[in-house]
mmCIF file of the N, C-alpha and C atoms, coordinates in Angstrom:
data_MODEL
# 
_entry.id   MODEL 
# 
loop_
_atom_site.group_PDB 
_atom_site.id 
_atom_site.type_symbol 
_atom_site.label_atom_id 
_atom_site.label_alt_id 
_atom_site.label_comp_id 
_atom_site.label_asym_id 
_atom_site.label_entity_id 
_atom_site.label_seq_id 
_atom_site.pdbx_PDB_ins_code 
_atom_site.Cartn_x 
_atom_site.Cartn_y 
_atom_site.Cartn_z 
_atom_site.occupancy 
_atom_site.B_iso_or_equiv 
_atom_site.pdbx_formal_charge 
_atom_site.auth_seq_id 
_atom_site.auth_comp_id 
_atom_site.auth_asym_id 
_atom_site.auth_atom_id 
_atom_site.pdbx_PDB_model_num 
ATOM 1   N N  . MET A 1 1  ? 0.824   -1.203 0.000   1.00 0.00 ? 1  MET A N  1 
ATOM 2   C CA . MET A 1 1  ? 0.000   0.000  0.000   1.00 0.00 ? 1  MET A CA 1 
ATOM 3   C C  . MET A 1 1  ? 0.864   1.261  0.000   1.00 0.00 ? 1  MET A C  1 
ATOM 4   N N  . GLY A 1 2  ? 2.023   1.208  -0.661  1.00 0.00 ? 2  GLY A N  1 
ATOM 5   C CA . GLY A 1 2  ? 2.915   2.343  -0.674  1.00 0.00 ? 2  GLY A CA 1 
ATOM 6   C C  . GLY A 1 2  ? 2.522   3.399  -1.681  1.00 0.00 ? 2  GLY A C  1 
ATOM 7   N N  . MET A 1 3  ? 3.112   4.559  -1.509  1.00 0.00 ? 3  MET A N  1 
ATOM 8   C CA . MET A 1 3  ? 2.839   5.667  -2.415  1.00 0.00 ? 3  MET A CA 1 
ATOM 9   C C  . MET A 1 3  ? 3.438   5.407  -3.799  1.00 0.00 ? 3  MET A C  1 
ATOM 10  N N  . HIS A 1 4  ? 4.308   4.393  -3.928  1.00 0.00 ? 4  HIS A N  1 
ATOM 11  C CA . HIS A 1 4  ? 4.983   4.136  -5.179  1.00 0.00 ? 4  HIS A CA 1 
ATOM 12  C C  . HIS A 1 4  ? 4.140   3.273  -6.114  1.00 0.00 ? 4  HIS A C  1 
ATOM 13  N N  . ASN A 1 5  ? 3.082   2.662  -5.638  1.00 0.00 ? 5  ASN A N  1 
ATOM 14  C CA . ASN A 1 5  ? 2.217   1.830  -6.468  1.00 0.00 ? 5  ASN A CA 1 
ATOM 15  C C  . ASN A 1 5  ? 1.158   2.705  -7.125  1.00 0.00 ? 5  ASN A C  1 
ATOM 16  N N  . LYS A 1 6  ? 1.422   3.126  -8.344  1.00 0.00 ? 6  LYS A N  1 
ATOM 17  C CA . LYS A 1 6  ? 0.493   4.013  -9.047  1.00 0.00 ? 6  LYS A CA 1 
ATOM 18  C C  . LYS A 1 6  ? -0.374  3.187  -9.975  1.00 0.00 ? 6  LYS A C  1 
ATOM 19  N N  . LYS A 1 7  ? -1.645  3.489  -10.004 1.00 0.00 ? 7  LYS A N  1 
ATOM 20  C CA . LYS A 1 7  ? -2.571  2.766  -10.862 1.00 0.00 ? 7  LYS A CA 1 
ATOM 21  C C  . LYS A 1 7  ? -3.762  3.671  -11.170 1.00 0.00 ? 7  LYS A C  1 
ATOM 22  N N  . LEU A 1 8  ? -4.267  3.581  -12.373 1.00 0.00 ? 8  LEU A N  1 
ATOM 23  C CA . LEU A 1 8  ? -5.484  4.296  -12.738 1.00 0.00 ? 8  LEU A CA 1 
ATOM 24  C C  . LEU A 1 8  ? -6.659  3.377  -12.439 1.00 0.00 ? 8  LEU A C  1 
ATOM 25  N N  . TYR A 1 9  ? -7.558  3.816  -11.570 1.00 0.00 ? 9  TYR A N  1 
ATOM 26  C CA . TYR A 1 9  ? -8.692  2.995  -11.137 1.00 0.00 ? 9  TYR A CA 1 
ATOM 27  C C  . TYR A 1 9  ? -9.974  3.305  -11.893 1.00 0.00 ? 9  TYR A C  1 
ATOM 28  N N  . GLY A 1 10 ? -9.932  4.203  -12.840 1.00 0.00 ? 10 GLY A N  1 
ATOM 29  C CA . GLY A 1 10 ? -11.139 4.568  -13.560 1.00 0.00 ? 10 GLY A CA 1 
ATOM 30  C C  . GLY A 1 10 ? -11.430 6.036  -13.393 1.00 0.00 ? 10 GLY A C  1 
ATOM 31  N N  . THR A 1 11 ? -12.697 6.381  -13.522 1.00 0.00 ? 11 THR A N  1 
ATOM 32  C CA . THR A 1 11 ? -13.092 7.777  -13.415 1.00 0.00 ? 11 THR A CA 1 
ATOM 33  C C  . THR A 1 11 ? -14.094 7.965  -12.286 1.00 0.00 ? 11 THR A C  1 
ATOM 34  N N  . ALA A 1 12 ? -14.249 9.207  -11.878 1.00 0.00 ? 12 ALA A N  1 
ATOM 35  C CA . ALA A 1 12 ? -15.248 9.580  -10.880 1.00 0.00 ? 12 ALA A CA 1 
ATOM 36  C C  . ALA A 1 12 ? -15.884 10.883 -11.356 1.00 0.00 ? 12 ALA A C  1 
ATOM 37  N N  . THR A 1 13 ? -17.171 10.991 -11.180 1.00 0.00 ? 13 THR A N  1 
ATOM 38  C CA . THR A 1 13 ? -17.894 12.185 -11.605 1.00 0.00 ? 13 THR A CA 1 
ATOM 39  C C  . THR A 1 13 ? -18.276 13.004 -10.380 1.00 0.00 ? 13 THR A C  1 
ATOM 40  N N  . VAL A 1 14 ? -18.091 14.305 -10.466 1.00 0.00 ? 14 VAL A N  1 
ATOM 41  C CA . VAL A 1 14 ? -18.466 15.201 -9.377  1.00 0.00 ? 14 VAL A CA 1 
ATOM 42  C C  . VAL A 1 14 ? -19.964 15.435 -9.451  1.00 0.00 ? 14 VAL A C  1 
ATOM 43  N N  . GLY A 1 15 ? -20.660 15.135 -8.354  1.00 0.00 ? 15 GLY A N  1 
ATOM 44  C CA . GLY A 1 15 ? -22.102 15.328 -8.299  1.00 0.00 ? 15 GLY A CA 1 
ATOM 45  C C  . GLY A 1 15 ? -22.472 16.768 -7.990  1.00 0.00 ? 15 GLY A C  1 
ATOM 46  N N  . THR A 1 16 ? -23.768 17.038 -7.934  1.00 0.00 ? 16 THR A N  1 
ATOM 47  C CA . THR A 1 16 ? -24.253 18.409 -7.730  1.00 0.00 ? 16 THR A CA 1 
ATOM 48  C C  . THR A 1 16 ? -23.828 18.989 -6.391  1.00 0.00 ? 16 THR A C  1 
ATOM 49  N N  . LYS A 1 17 ? -23.580 18.142 -5.384  1.00 0.00 ? 17 LYS A N  1 
ATOM 50  C CA . LYS A 1 17 ? -23.140 18.613 -4.064  1.00 0.00 ? 17 LYS A CA 1 
ATOM 51  C C  . LYS A 1 17 ? -21.628 18.574 -3.927  1.00 0.00 ? 17 LYS A C  1 
ATOM 52  N N  . GLY A 1 18 ? -20.921 18.334 -5.044  1.00 0.00 ? 18 GLY A N  1 
ATOM 53  C CA . GLY A 1 18 ? -19.462 18.276 -4.997  1.00 0.00 ? 18 GLY A CA 1 
ATOM 54  C C  . GLY A 1 18 ? -18.929 16.927 -4.531  1.00 0.00 ? 18 GLY A C  1 
ATOM 55  N N  . GLN A 1 19 ? -19.817 15.957 -4.389  1.00 0.00 ? 19 GLN A N  1 
ATOM 56  C CA . GLN A 1 19 ? -19.392 14.641 -3.918  1.00 0.00 ? 19 GLN A CA 1 
ATOM 57  C C  . GLN A 1 19 ? -18.808 13.821 -5.048  1.00 0.00 ? 19 GLN A C  1 
ATOM 58  N N  . VAL A 1 20 ? -17.800 13.019 -4.715  1.00 0.00 ? 20 VAL A N  1 
ATOM 59  C CA . VAL A 1 20 ? -17.139 12.146 -5.668  1.00 0.00 ? 20 VAL A CA 1 
ATOM 60  C C  . VAL A 1 20 ? -17.151 10.735 -5.096  1.00 0.00 ? 20 VAL A C  1 
ATOM 61  N N  . VAL A 1 21 ? -17.532 9.765  -5.916  1.00 0.00 ? 21 VAL A N  1 
ATOM 62  C CA . VAL A 1 21 ? -17.505 8.368  -5.489  1.00 0.00 ? 21 VAL A CA 1 
ATOM 63  C C  . VAL A 1 21 ? -16.166 7.780  -5.910  1.00 0.00 ? 21 VAL A C  1 
ATOM 64  N N  . ILE A 1 22 ? -15.401 7.285  -4.942  1.00 0.00 ? 22 ILE A N  1 
ATOM 65  C CA . ILE A 1 22 ? -14.121 6.647  -5.230  1.00 0.00 ? 22 ILE A CA 1 
ATOM 66  C C  . ILE A 1 22 ? -14.422 5.237  -5.734  1.00 0.00 ? 22 ILE A C  1 
ATOM 67  N N  . PRO A 1 23 ? -13.865 4.847  -6.876  1.00 0.00 ? 23 PRO A N  1 
ATOM 68  C CA . PRO A 1 23 ? -14.142 3.508  -7.407  1.00 0.00 ? 23 PRO A CA 1 
ATOM 69  C C  . PRO A 1 23 ? -13.842 2.407  -6.379  1.00 0.00 ? 23 PRO A C  1 
ATOM 70  N N  . ALA A 1 24 ? -14.693 1.368  -6.372  1.00 0.00 ? 24 ALA A N  1 
ATOM 71  C CA . ALA A 1 24 ? -14.581 0.287  -5.385  1.00 0.00 ? 24 ALA A CA 1 
ATOM 72  C C  . ALA A 1 24 ? -13.196 -0.339 -5.393  1.00 0.00 ? 24 ALA A C  1 
ATOM 73  N N  . GLU A 1 25 ? -12.630 -0.572 -6.565  1.00 0.00 ? 25 GLU A N  1 
ATOM 74  C CA . GLU A 1 25 ? -11.301 -1.197 -6.638  1.00 0.00 ? 25 GLU A CA 1 
ATOM 75  C C  . GLU A 1 25 ? -10.248 -0.340 -5.930  1.00 0.00 ? 25 GLU A C  1 
ATOM 76  N N  . ALA A 1 26 ? -10.352 0.972  -6.078  1.00 0.00 ? 26 ALA A N  1 
ATOM 77  C CA . ALA A 1 26 ? -9.422  1.886  -5.414  1.00 0.00 ? 26 ALA A CA 1 
ATOM 78  C C  . ALA A 1 26 ? -9.618  1.837  -3.896  1.00 0.00 ? 26 ALA A C  1 
ATOM 79  N N  . ARG A 1 27 ? -10.877 1.853  -3.449  1.00 0.00 ? 27 ARG A N  1 
ATOM 80  C CA . ARG A 1 27 ? -11.150 1.787  -2.004  1.00 0.00 ? 27 ARG A CA 1 
ATOM 81  C C  . ARG A 1 27 ? -10.591 0.507  -1.418  1.00 0.00 ? 27 ARG A C  1 
ATOM 82  N N  . GLU A 1 28 ? -10.786 -0.610 -2.116  1.00 0.00 ? 28 GLU A N  1 
ATOM 83  C CA . GLU A 1 28 ? -10.283 -1.893 -1.622  1.00 0.00 ? 28 GLU A CA 1 
ATOM 84  C C  . GLU A 1 28 ? -8.762  -1.901 -1.583  1.00 0.00 ? 28 GLU A C  1 
ATOM 85  N N  . ALA A 1 29 ? -8.119  -1.448 -2.646  1.00 0.00 ? 29 ALA A N  1 
ATOM 86  C CA . ALA A 1 29 ? -6.661  -1.454 -2.728  1.00 0.00 ? 29 ALA A CA 1 
ATOM 87  C C  . ALA A 1 29 ? -6.025  -0.581 -1.643  1.00 0.00 ? 29 ALA A C  1 
ATOM 88  N N  . MET A 1 30 ? -6.693  0.521  -1.303  1.00 0.00 ? 30 MET A N  1 
ATOM 89  C CA . MET A 1 30 ? -6.132  1.463  -0.340  1.00 0.00 ? 30 MET A CA 1 
ATOM 90  C C  . MET A 1 30 ? -6.710  1.300  1.061   1.00 0.00 ? 30 MET A C  1 
ATOM 91  N N  . GLY A 1 31 ? -7.604  0.345  1.220   1.00 0.00 ? 31 GLY A N  1 
ATOM 92  C CA . GLY A 1 31 ? -8.173  0.108  2.544   1.00 0.00 ? 31 GLY A CA 1 
ATOM 93  C C  . GLY A 1 31 ? -9.056  1.242  3.031   1.00 0.00 ? 31 GLY A C  1 
ATOM 94  N N  . ILE A 1 32 ? -9.718  1.937  2.128   1.00 0.00 ? 32 ILE A N  1 
ATOM 95  C CA . ILE A 1 32 ? -10.598 3.049  2.505   1.00 0.00 ? 32 ILE A CA 1 
ATOM 96  C C  . ILE A 1 32 ? -11.964 2.483  2.874   1.00 0.00 ? 32 ILE A C  1 
ATOM 97  N N  . LYS A 1 33 ? -12.393 2.797  4.082   1.00 0.00 ? 33 LYS A N  1 
ATOM 98  C CA . LYS A 1 33 ? -13.670 2.300  4.600   1.00 0.00 ? 33 LYS A CA 1 
ATOM 99  C C  . LYS A 1 33 ? -14.628 3.469  4.845   1.00 0.00 ? 33 LYS A C  1 
ATOM 100 N N  . THR A 1 34 ? -15.912 3.153  4.946   1.00 0.00 ? 34 THR A N  1 
ATOM 101 C CA . THR A 1 34 ? -16.920 4.157  5.270   1.00 0.00 ? 34 THR A CA 1 
ATOM 102 C C  . THR A 1 34 ? -16.536 4.867  6.564   1.00 0.00 ? 34 THR A C  1 
ATOM 103 N N  . GLY A 1 35 ? -16.573 6.174  6.554   1.00 0.00 ? 35 GLY A N  1 
ATOM 104 C CA . GLY A 1 35 ? -16.265 6.960  7.747   1.00 0.00 ? 35 GLY A CA 1 
ATOM 105 C C  . GLY A 1 35 ? -14.807 7.384  7.839   1.00 0.00 ? 35 GLY A C  1 
ATOM 106 N N  . ASP A 1 36 ? -13.928 6.831  6.990   1.00 0.00 ? 36 ASP A N  1 
ATOM 107 C CA . ASP A 1 36 ? -12.526 7.255  7.008   1.00 0.00 ? 36 ASP A CA 1 
ATOM 108 C C  . ASP A 1 36 ? -12.435 8.729  6.639   1.00 0.00 ? 36 ASP A C  1 
ATOM 109 N N  . LYS A 1 37 ? -11.499 9.430  7.283   1.00 0.00 ? 37 LYS A N  1 
ATOM 110 C CA . LYS A 1 37 ? -11.258 10.836 6.953   1.00 0.00 ? 37 LYS A CA 1 
ATOM 111 C C  . LYS A 1 37 ? -10.156 10.877 5.914   1.00 0.00 ? 37 LYS A C  1 
ATOM 112 N N  . LEU A 1 38 ? -10.405 11.600 4.810   1.00 0.00 ? 38 LEU A N  1 
ATOM 113 C CA . LEU A 1 38 ? -9.421  11.779 3.756   1.00 0.00 ? 38 LEU A CA 1 
ATOM 114 C C  . LEU A 1 38 ? -9.041  13.253 3.678   1.00 0.00 ? 38 LEU A C  1 
ATOM 115 N N  . TYR A 1 39 ? -7.751  13.504 3.566   1.00 0.00 ? 39 TYR A N  1 
ATOM 116 C CA . TYR A 1 39 ? -7.273  14.864 3.370   1.00 0.00 ? 39 TYR A CA 1 
ATOM 117 C C  . TYR A 1 39 ? -7.168  15.106 1.869   1.00 0.00 ? 39 TYR A C  1 
ATOM 118 N N  . VAL A 1 40 ? -7.723  16.213 1.413   1.00 0.00 ? 40 VAL A N  1 
ATOM 119 C CA . VAL A 1 40 ? -7.748  16.549 -0.009  1.00 0.00 ? 40 VAL A CA 1 
ATOM 120 C C  . VAL A 1 40 ? -6.717  17.657 -0.240  1.00 0.00 ? 40 VAL A C  1 
ATOM 121 N N  . PHE A 1 41 ? -5.856  17.445 -1.231  1.00 0.00 ? 41 PHE A N  1 
ATOM 122 C CA . PHE A 1 41 ? -4.831  18.428 -1.541  1.00 0.00 ? 41 PHE A CA 1 
ATOM 123 C C  . PHE A 1 41 ? -4.696  18.520 -3.054  1.00 0.00 ? 41 PHE A C  1 
ATOM 124 N N  . GLY A 1 42 ? -3.979  19.501 -3.527  1.00 0.00 ? 42 GLY A N  1 
ATOM 125 C CA . GLY A 1 42 ? -3.800  19.603 -4.966  1.00 0.00 ? 42 GLY A CA 1 
ATOM 126 C C  . GLY A 1 42 ? -3.139  20.887 -5.374  1.00 0.00 ? 42 GLY A C  1 
ATOM 127 N N  . SER A 1 43 ? -3.134  21.076 -6.683  1.00 0.00 ? 43 SER A N  1 
ATOM 128 C CA . SER A 1 43 ? -2.595  22.289 -7.285  1.00 0.00 ? 43 SER A CA 1 
ATOM 129 C C  . SER A 1 43 ? -3.564  22.701 -8.386  1.00 0.00 ? 43 SER A C  1 
ATOM 130 N N  . ASP A 1 44 ? -3.105  23.544 -9.284  1.00 0.00 ? 44 ASP A N  1 
ATOM 131 C CA . ASP A 1 44 ? -4.000  24.058 -10.326 1.00 0.00 ? 44 ASP A CA 1 
ATOM 132 C C  . ASP A 1 44 ? -4.669  22.963 -11.146 1.00 0.00 ? 44 ASP A C  1 
ATOM 133 N N  . HIS A 1 45 ? -3.967  21.868 -11.401 1.00 0.00 ? 45 HIS A N  1 
ATOM 134 C CA . HIS A 1 45 ? -4.488  20.847 -12.308 1.00 0.00 ? 45 HIS A CA 1 
ATOM 135 C C  . HIS A 1 45 ? -4.472  19.446 -11.705 1.00 0.00 ? 45 HIS A C  1 
ATOM 136 N N  . PHE A 1 46 ? -4.408  19.344 -10.394 1.00 0.00 ? 46 PHE A N  1 
ATOM 137 C CA . PHE A 1 46 ? -4.304  18.036 -9.747  1.00 0.00 ? 46 PHE A CA 1 
ATOM 138 C C  . PHE A 1 46 ? -5.058  18.047 -8.427  1.00 0.00 ? 46 PHE A C  1 
ATOM 139 N N  . VAL A 1 47 ? -5.791  16.973 -8.152  1.00 0.00 ? 47 VAL A N  1 
ATOM 140 C CA . VAL A 1 47 ? -6.442  16.792 -6.861  1.00 0.00 ? 47 VAL A CA 1 
ATOM 141 C C  . VAL A 1 47 ? -6.089  15.399 -6.375  1.00 0.00 ? 47 VAL A C  1 
ATOM 142 N N  . GLY A 1 48 ? -5.667  15.289 -5.136  1.00 0.00 ? 48 GLY A N  1 
ATOM 143 C CA . GLY A 1 48 ? -5.340  13.994 -4.553  1.00 0.00 ? 48 GLY A CA 1 
ATOM 144 C C  . GLY A 1 48 ? -5.933  13.878 -3.172  1.00 0.00 ? 48 GLY A C  1 
ATOM 145 N N  . MET A 1 49 ? -5.990  12.664 -2.675  1.00 0.00 ? 49 MET A N  1 
ATOM 146 C CA . MET A 1 49 ? -6.519  12.412 -1.333  1.00 0.00 ? 49 MET A CA 1 
ATOM 147 C C  . MET A 1 49 ? -5.600  11.448 -0.607  1.00 0.00 ? 49 MET A C  1 
ATOM 148 N N  . LEU A 1 50 ? -5.439  11.651 0.683   1.00 0.00 ? 50 LEU A N  1 
ATOM 149 C CA . LEU A 1 50 ? -4.692  10.746 1.536   1.00 0.00 ? 50 LEU A CA 1 
ATOM 150 C C  . LEU A 1 50 ? -5.539  10.400 2.747   1.00 0.00 ? 50 LEU A C  1 
ATOM 151 N N  . LYS A 1 51 ? -5.469  9.129  3.148   1.00 0.00 ? 51 LYS A N  1 
ATOM 152 C CA . LYS A 1 51 ? -6.139  8.749  4.394   1.00 0.00 ? 51 LYS A CA 1 
ATOM 153 C C  . LYS A 1 51 ? -5.460  9.484  5.534   1.00 0.00 ? 51 LYS A C  1 
ATOM 154 N N  . GLU A 1 52 ? -6.212  9.747  6.582   1.00 0.00 ? 52 GLU A N  1 
ATOM 155 C CA . GLU A 1 52 ? -5.700  10.548 7.694   1.00 0.00 ? 52 GLU A CA 1 
ATOM 156 C C  . GLU A 1 52 ? -4.387  9.992  8.235   1.00 0.00 ? 52 GLU A C  1 
ATOM 157 N N  . GLU A 1 53 ? -4.312  8.658  8.424   1.00 0.00 ? 53 GLU A N  1 
ATOM 158 C CA . GLU A 1 53 ? -3.086  8.097  9.005   1.00 0.00 ? 53 GLU A CA 1 
ATOM 159 C C  . GLU A 1 53 ? -1.896  8.226  8.048   1.00 0.00 ? 53 GLU A C  1 
ATOM 160 N N  . GLN A 1 54 ? -2.149  8.155  6.745   1.00 0.00 ? 54 GLN A N  1 
ATOM 161 C CA . GLN A 1 54 ? -1.068  8.340  5.776   1.00 0.00 ? 54 GLN A CA 1 
ATOM 162 C C  . GLN A 1 54 ? -0.590  9.788  5.779   1.00 0.00 ? 54 GLN A C  1 
ATOM 163 N N  . PHE A 1 55 ? -1.539  10.712 5.919   1.00 0.00 ? 55 PHE A N  1 
ATOM 164 C CA . PHE A 1 55 ? -1.196  12.133 5.978   1.00 0.00 ? 55 PHE A CA 1 
ATOM 165 C C  . PHE A 1 55 ? -0.334  12.416 7.207   1.00 0.00 ? 55 PHE A C  1 
ATOM 166 N N  . ARG A 1 56 ? -0.724  11.832 8.349   1.00 0.00 ? 56 ARG A N  1 
ATOM 167 C CA . ARG A 1 56 ? 0.062   12.030 9.580   1.00 0.00 ? 56 ARG A CA 1 
ATOM 168 C C  . ARG A 1 56 ? 1.463   11.446 9.442   1.00 0.00 ? 56 ARG A C  1 
ATOM 169 N N  . GLU A 1 57 ? 1.579   10.259 8.818   1.00 0.00 ? 57 GLU A N  1 
ATOM 170 C CA . GLU A 1 57 ? 2.895   9.643  8.607   1.00 0.00 ? 57 GLU A CA 1 
ATOM 171 C C  . GLU A 1 57 ? 3.764   10.535 7.718   1.00 0.00 ? 57 GLU A C  1 
ATOM 172 N N  . MET A 1 58 ? 3.168   11.099 6.669   1.00 0.00 ? 58 MET A N  1 
ATOM 173 C CA . MET A 1 58 ? 3.902   11.976 5.777   1.00 0.00 ? 58 MET A CA 1 
ATOM 174 C C  . MET A 1 58 ? 4.400   13.210 6.533   1.00 0.00 ? 58 MET A C  1 
ATOM 175 N N  . LEU A 1 59 ? 3.539   13.808 7.356   1.00 0.00 ? 59 LEU A N  1 
ATOM 176 C CA . LEU A 1 59 ? 3.946   14.975 8.137   1.00 0.00 ? 59 LEU A CA 1 
ATOM 177 C C  . LEU A 1 59 ? 5.058   14.625 9.113   1.00 0.00 ? 59 LEU A C  1 
ATOM 178 N N  . ASP A 1 60 ? 4.970   13.438 9.722   1.00 0.00 ? 60 ASP A N  1 
ATOM 179 C CA . ASP A 1 60 ? 6.023   12.995 10.650  1.00 0.00 ? 60 ASP A CA 1 
ATOM 180 C C  . ASP A 1 60 ? 7.365   12.888 9.919   1.00 0.00 ? 60 ASP A C  1 
ATOM 181 N N  . ARG A 1 61 ? 7.352   12.288 8.715   1.00 0.00 ? 61 ARG A N  1 
ATOM 182 C CA . ARG A 1 61 ? 8.602   12.150 7.944   1.00 0.00 ? 61 ARG A CA 1 
ATOM 183 C C  . ARG A 1 61 ? 9.158   13.517 7.565   1.00 0.00 ? 61 ARG A C  1 
ATOM 184 N N  . ILE A 1 62 ? 8.273   14.420 7.143   1.00 0.00 ? 62 ILE A N  1 
ATOM 185 C CA . ILE A 1 62 ? 8.725   15.768 6.779   1.00 0.00 ? 62 ILE A CA 1 
ATOM 186 C C  . ILE A 1 62 ? 9.347   16.451 7.988   1.00 0.00 ? 62 ILE A C  1 
ATOM 187 N N  . THR A 1 63 ? 8.714   16.316 9.140   1.00 0.00 ? 63 THR A N  1 
ATOM 188 C CA . THR A 1 63 ? 9.217   16.933 10.368  1.00 0.00 ? 63 THR A CA 1 
ATOM 189 C C  . THR A 1 63 ? 10.571  16.351 10.749  1.00 0.00 ? 63 THR A C  1 
ATOM 190 N N  . GLU A 1 64 ? 10.714  15.019 10.639  1.00 0.00 ? 64 GLU A N  1 
ATOM 191 C CA . GLU A 1 64 ? 11.992  14.382 10.957  1.00 0.00 ? 64 GLU A CA 1 
ATOM 192 C C  . GLU A 1 64 ? 13.094  14.907 10.046  1.00 0.00 ? 64 GLU A C  1 
ATOM 193 N N  . HIS A 1 65 ? 12.803  14.998 8.739   1.00 0.00 ? 65 HIS A N  1 
ATOM 194 C CA . HIS A 1 65 ? 13.805  15.500 7.795   1.00 0.00 ? 65 HIS A CA 1 
ATOM 195 C C  . HIS A 1 65 ? 14.140  16.958 8.096   1.00 0.00 ? 65 HIS A C  1 
ATOM 196 N N  . ALA A 1 66 ? 13.136  17.753 8.410   1.00 0.00 ? 66 ALA A N  1 
ATOM 197 C CA . ALA A 1 66 ? 13.381  19.169 8.722   1.00 0.00 ? 66 ALA A CA 1 
ATOM 198 C C  . ALA A 1 66 ? 14.240  19.287 9.973   1.00 0.00 ? 66 ALA A C  1 
ATOM 199 N N  . ASP A 1 67 ? 13.963  18.462 10.993  1.00 0.00 ? 67 ASP A N  1 
ATOM 200 C CA . ASP A 1 67 ? 14.763  18.486 12.224  1.00 0.00 ? 67 ASP A CA 1 
ATOM 201 C C  . ASP A 1 67 ? 16.210  18.093 11.941  1.00 0.00 ? 67 ASP A C  1 
ATOM 202 N N  . ALA A 1 68 ? 16.412  17.086 11.080  1.00 0.00 ? 68 ALA A N  1 
ATOM 203 C CA . ALA A 1 68 ? 17.765  16.653 10.736  1.00 0.00 ? 68 ALA A CA 1 
ATOM 204 C C  . ALA A 1 68 ? 18.515  17.756 10.001  1.00 0.00 ? 68 ALA A C  1 
ATOM 205 N N  . VAL A 1 69 ? 17.851  18.408 9.046   1.00 0.00 ? 69 VAL A N  1 
ATOM 206 C CA . VAL A 1 69 ? 18.481  19.497 8.305   1.00 0.00 ? 69 VAL A CA 1 
ATOM 207 C C  . VAL A 1 69 ? 18.801  20.653 9.243   1.00 0.00 ? 69 VAL A C  1 
ATOM 208 N N  . ARG A 1 70 ? 17.887  20.969 10.146  1.00 0.00 ? 70 ARG A N  1 
ATOM 209 C CA . ARG A 1 70 ? 18.100  22.058 11.100  1.00 0.00 ? 70 ARG A CA 1 
ATOM 210 C C  . ARG A 1 70 ? 19.324  21.756 11.974  1.00 0.00 ? 70 ARG A C  1 
ATOM 211 N N  . SER A 1 71 ? 19.448  20.513 12.410  1.00 0.00 ? 71 SER A N  1 
ATOM 212 C CA . SER A 1 71 ? 20.575  20.100 13.253  1.00 0.00 ? 71 SER A CA 1 
ATOM 213 C C  . SER A 1 71 ? 21.898  20.246 12.505  1.00 0.00 ? 71 SER A C  1 
ATOM 214 N N  . ILE A 1 72 ? 21.919  19.825 11.242  1.00 0.00 ? 72 ILE A N  1 
ATOM 215 C CA . ILE A 1 72 ? 23.130  19.952 10.433  1.00 0.00 ? 72 ILE A CA 1 
ATOM 216 C C  . ILE A 1 72 ? 23.490  21.419 10.250  1.00 0.00 ? 72 ILE A C  1 
ATOM 217 N N  . LYS A 1 73 ? 22.490  22.249 9.975   1.00 0.00 ? 73 LYS A N  1 
ATOM 218 C CA . LYS A 1 73 ? 22.732  23.673 9.777   1.00 0.00 ? 73 LYS A CA 1 
ATOM 219 C C  . LYS A 1 73 ? 23.305  24.303 11.043  1.00 0.00 ? 73 LYS A C  1 
ATOM 220 N N  . GLU A 1 74 ? 22.750  23.927 12.207  1.00 0.00 ? 74 GLU A N  1 
ATOM 221 C CA . GLU A 1 74 ? 23.241  24.482 13.471  1.00 0.00 ? 74 GLU A CA 1 
ATOM 222 C C  . GLU A 1 74 ? 24.701  24.107 13.701  1.00 0.00 ? 74 GLU A C  1 
ATOM 223 N N  . LYS A 1 75 ? 25.078  22.870 13.374  1.00 0.00 ? 75 LYS A N  1 
ATOM 224 C CA . LYS A 1 75 ? 26.467  22.430 13.520  1.00 0.00 ? 75 LYS A CA 1 
ATOM 225 C C  . LYS A 1 75 ? 27.365  23.219 12.581  1.00 0.00 ? 75 LYS A C  1 
ATOM 226 N N  . LEU A 1 76 ? 26.925  23.415 11.338  1.00 0.00 ? 76 LEU A N  1 
ATOM 227 C CA . LEU A 1 76 ? 27.722  24.177 10.384  1.00 0.00 ? 76 LEU A CA 1 
ATOM 228 C C  . LEU A 1 76 ? 27.871  25.637 10.822  1.00 0.00 ? 76 LEU A C  1 
ATOM 229 N N  . ASP A 1 77 ? 26.809  26.199 11.385  1.00 0.00 ? 77 ASP A N  1 
ATOM 230 C CA . ASP A 1 77 ? 26.857  27.592 11.845  1.00 0.00 ? 77 ASP A CA 1 
ATOM 231 C C  . ASP A 1 77 ? 27.847  27.776 12.991  1.00 0.00 ? 77 ASP A C  1 
ATOM 232 N N  . GLN A 1 78 ? 28.076  26.713 13.775  1.00 0.00 ? 78 GLN A N  1 
ATOM 233 C CA . GLN A 1 78 ? 28.979  26.793 14.927  1.00 0.00 ? 78 GLN A CA 1 
ATOM 234 C C  . GLN A 1 78 ? 30.442  26.695 14.526  1.00 0.00 ? 78 GLN A C  1 
ATOM 235 N N  . GLU A 1 79 ? 30.676  26.226 13.295  1.00 0.00 ? 79 GLU A N  1 
ATOM 236 C CA . GLU A 1 79 ? 32.079  26.062 12.837  1.00 0.00 ? 79 GLU A CA 1 
ATOM 237 C C  . GLU A 1 79 ? 32.698  27.352 12.401  1.00 0.00 ? 79 GLU A C  1 
# 
């Protein structure tokens, strides 16, 4: 279930209330269940969704990398 497994699962149509149905195969592959919270992100021409726990893991990794870079910078500044 890694971010590196890319697959096109079909299409989804935006309904009148802005709702989108995620194709069943995609929900099964990603373990998305009724009631799961998904974070929606994107840019001008892209929309993506991450399950809440995946979003938190991504933020944790970003924070760890930022802390490591900050630590290296502080050591370099002291030299």
